[in-house]
C-alpha positions in Angstrom: 0.2 -0.2 -0.2 1.8 3.2 -0.9 0.2 5.8 1.5 2.2 2.9 4.5 5.5 3.2 2.4 5.4 7.1 1.6 5.1 7.6 5.4 6.0 4.4 7.4 9.3 5.6 10.2 7.9 9.2 10.3 6.5 11.1 13.9 3.4 10.1 14.5 2.8 8.4 10.5 -0.4 5.8 12.0 -2.8 8.7 12.3 -1.2 10.5 9.4 -1.5 7.4 7.6 -5.3 6.6 8.8 -6.4 9.6 7.8 -5.1 9.6 4.1 -6.6 6.3 4.1 -9.8 7.9 5.5 -10.5 10.6 2.8 -9.5 7.9 -0.4 -11.5 5.7 0.3 -14.6 6.7 3.2 -14.1 4.3 5.6 -10.5 2.2 7.0 -10.3 -1.7 6.2 -10.0 -4.8 8.1 -7.3 -5.2 5.2 -5.8 -1.6 5.5 -5.9 -2.4 8.9 -3.6 -5.5 8.6 -1.1 -3.9 6.0 -0.5 -1.1 8.2 -0.3 -3.3 10.8 3.9 -4.9 10.5 4.7 -1.7 8.7 4.4 0.2 11.8 5.2 -2.6 14.2 1.3 -1.8 15.6 -1.5 -5.0 16.5 -4.0 -4.9 14.5 -6.0 -3.7 18.7 -4.3 -0.9 18.8 -4.4 0.6 15.0 -9.1 -0.2 16.1 -9.2 1.6 19.4 -7.0 4.8 17.7 -9.3 4.3 14.9 -12.0 3.9 17.7 -11.4 6.9 19.4 -11.6 9.4 16.6 -15.7 9.0 15.4 -14.8 11.1 12.1 -13.6 7.7 11.1 -15.7 4.9 10.3 -14.4 1.7 9.8 -17.3 0.3 7.4 -18.3 1.8 3.7 -20.7 4.5 4.7 -24.0 4.2 4.3 -26.1 6.0 1.0 -27.0 8.6 4.1 -24.5 10.0 7.0 -27.6 11.6 9.6 -26.0 12.7 12.4 -27.9 14.9 15.5 -26.5 17.9 17.5 -27.6 16.4 21.2 -25.8 19.2 22.9 -28.4 22.3 24.8 -28.1 25.0 21.9 -30.0 21.7 19.2 -32.4 20.6 22.8 -33.4 23.9 23.5 -34.6 24.5 19.5 -36.5 20.7 19.5 -33.5 18.1 18.6 -35.2 15.9 20.9 -38.6 15.3 19.2 -36.6 13.8 15.9 -35.9 10.6 18.2 -38.8 10.0 19.9 
């Protein structure tokens, strides 16, 4: 994987690699995690924990529609709770 090869050995390379993969494919696949793992000497479990920490990164292809709901106080005051049911 050229993205991995380009960044291996650089400080902070895991985050950069994951971001580029996510930007290119829209998600980070299990196959990508397996390719990254030996190059950075990290377990797939460690890589998945970094991915799960970032809410904007996903490990499955995105669906047709991406629905996000604001749940902070100002949104609740404007009625966002009514959308949830």
